[in-house]
N, C-alpha and C positions, 0 to 999 in steps of 0.2 A: 721569431714569432710567426704564427700562421696568418693567413689573410684576415680572418675574423678578429684576431687580437690587434692587428695593425689598424683595421677600420675602427675598432674601439678607441684606440689612441687618437686617431684622426678626429673622431667625433668628440673626444674629450677636450680638444683644443678649442679656445674661444675666438679664434680668428680676429686678432686685435690689430692687424695691419692698417685697417681703414681709419682708426682713431689714434694712431701713433703710440700704441701700447705694446708693440711687438718687442718686448724686452729680451726675448730669446735670441733675436737677431742683432739688436743694437746695444744690448746691455741694460741693466736696471739702474737708471740714474737716481741720484739722491733726490733731485727735484724733477718731476716729470716734464719732459720737453726741453730740459736744459742739461745735456751731458757734460757741459763745461764745469759743473759743480762736482763732478766725479761720480763714481758708481757706489752703490750700497755694498755692504759686506754681509754675508750670511753668518749664522751663529758660530761657524767654524773659522771665521775670519777670512773667508775666501771672497775676493772681489768678484762681483757678478757682472762681468764684462760682456756676456753673450757670445754669440758665434764669432770666432776670430776672422771668418771669411765674410761675415755679414750676409749670410744666405737669406733668401726670402722665404723663411720657414712658414709663417702664417699663410702666405699666399699659396705655398706648396700644399699645405694641409687643406685649404679652402678648395683648391682644384681637385685634390684627391677625394674629398668628401663628395663632390658632385660626380665622381666617376671618371674624371679626366686624368687618367694615370700617366699617360705620356706627357701631357701638359704640365703636370705637377713635377715630373722628373726633369723636364726642360727648365722649369722655373728655378729649381735648386741648382741645376747644372750650369746656369749662367755664372754663378759665383764659385762653384766647385765641380769642375768637369769630371772629377774622379769619384763622385759620391756613390755610385753603385758598387765600387770596389772598396771604398773607405768606410762610408756609413758609420756604424757604431764602433769602428775600430780606431778612430782617430782621437776624438775628445768628446766630452759631454758638457762643455761649457754652456751650450744652449739650454740643457736641462737644468743646470744650476741657476740660470737667470730666468727661468720660466715664471710666468705671473703667479702660478700656484706655489707660493712659498711655504704655506703651512699644511700642504698635503702633497700627495705624489705628483711630480711634474709629468708633463706629456713626454713620452719616450720618443723624442724626435729622431735620435740616431737609428732606432729600429725602423721607423717610418721611412727614412731615407734609404736604408738598406733594402727594404721591401719594394720600393718604387721601381 
């Protein structure tokens, strides 16, 4: 993706970390706020567990939106120091657990790669 496409994805995110809705990071629980109940499954019967590294994705996008590119990179590198090299090449579990379940999810791996 070029810089404009990445910014489009960043602005598409709803920055839900402040109200505990960052399912892309923590998984999509059956009951909000209670991951002990288990995680939802999508129509393909895949469990929506979110990022296996629990990266701070919403925070990363929030900082990137405000133009703090190095801060956004640092935010995600706390949990994944190899994100510039791995980005969209590792997994897309965060996209599967994105809050946008009935439309296109935020392309988080491409944002990580471009950071």
